[in-house]
C-alpha positions in Angstrom: -26.5 -11.9 -15.3 -25.3 -9.8 -12.3 -22.0 -8.0 -12.6 -20.1 -8.0 -9.3 -18.1 -4.8 -8.8 -15.5 -5.0 -6.2 -16.0 -2.4 -3.5 -13.1 0.1 -3.3 -12.0 0.4 0.3 -11.0 3.8 1.4 -9.6 4.9 4.6 -11.5 7.5 6.7 -10.0 10.8 7.5 -9.6 9.8 11.1 -7.6 6.6 10.2 -5.4 8.6 8.1 -4.9 11.2 10.7 -4.1 8.5 13.2 -1.5 7.0 10.9 0.2 10.3 10.2 0.2 11.2 13.9 1.6 7.7 14.9 4.3 8.0 12.4 5.2 11.5 13.5 5.4 10.5 17.2 7.4 7.4 16.4 9.9 9.3 14.3 10.2 12.2 16.7 10.6 9.7 19.8 13.4 7.9 17.9 15.0 11.1 16.9 14.9 12.4 20.5 16.3 9.0 21.7 19.2 9.2 19.5 20.0 12.8 20.2 20.0 12.2 23.9 22.2 9.2 23.8 25.4 9.6 25.9 27.8 8.6 23.1 30.0 10.1 20.4 28.4 12.2 17.7 29.5 9.6 15.0 27.4 6.9 16.7 24.4 9.2 16.9 24.8 10.2 13.3 25.1 6.5 12.3 21.9 5.7 14.1 20.1 8.8 12.7 21.1 7.7 9.0 20.0 4.1 9.9 16.5 5.3 11.0 16.2 7.4 7.8 17.2 4.4 5.7 14.7 2.3 7.4 11.9 4.8 7.0 12.6 5.2 3.3 12.8 1.4 2.6 9.6 1.0 4.6 7.8 3.5 2.3 9.2 1.8 -0.8 8.2 -1.7 0.4 4.6 -0.4 1.2 4.4 1.1 -2.3 5.6 -2.1 -4.1 3.1 -4.2 -2.1 0.4 -1.8 -3.0 1.3 -1.6 -6.7 1.5 -5.4 -7.0 -2.0 -5.7 -5.4 -3.5 -3.1 -7.7 -2.0 -4.8 -10.8 -3.5 -8.1 -9.7 -6.9 -6.4 -9.4 -6.7 -4.9 -12.8 -5.7 -8.3 -14.5 -8.7 -9.8 -12.6 -11.1 -7.1 -13.8 -9.9 -7.4 -17.4 -10.4 -11.3 -17.2 -13.9 -10.8 -15.7 -14.8 -8.4 -18.5 -13.6 -10.7 -21.2 -15.7 -13.5 -19.7 -18.7 -11.5 -19.4 -18.4 -10.4 -23.1 -18.0 -14.1 -24.2 -21.1 -15.0 -22.1 -23.1 -12.1 -23.4 -22.2 -12.9 -27.0 -23.0 -16.6 -26.8 -26.2 -17.6 -28.1 -27.0 -21.2 -27.1 -29.8 -21.5 -29.6 -27.8 -20.5 -32.5 -27.7 -23.2 -35.4 -24.3 -24.2 -36.4 
């Protein structure tokens, strides 16, 4: 009987660096755009707070999605281990 172990996908350092750089550039460009708006300070402040709220809620959403996916994988692994134990303990030639 072969046991299938899921391959853990891991990001490369280059992908991680690109994601961090992309986030930094997007956040800096948005902040620069808000700062250079020709409008009242309260409008710029409101937009700045809205961007910060959007960023924090995006991180929270990503974490919740990741946690749900990991929980599903753990349940699947536990179920697979139970099935493998049942199959290993079963003796089809055992007399009842």
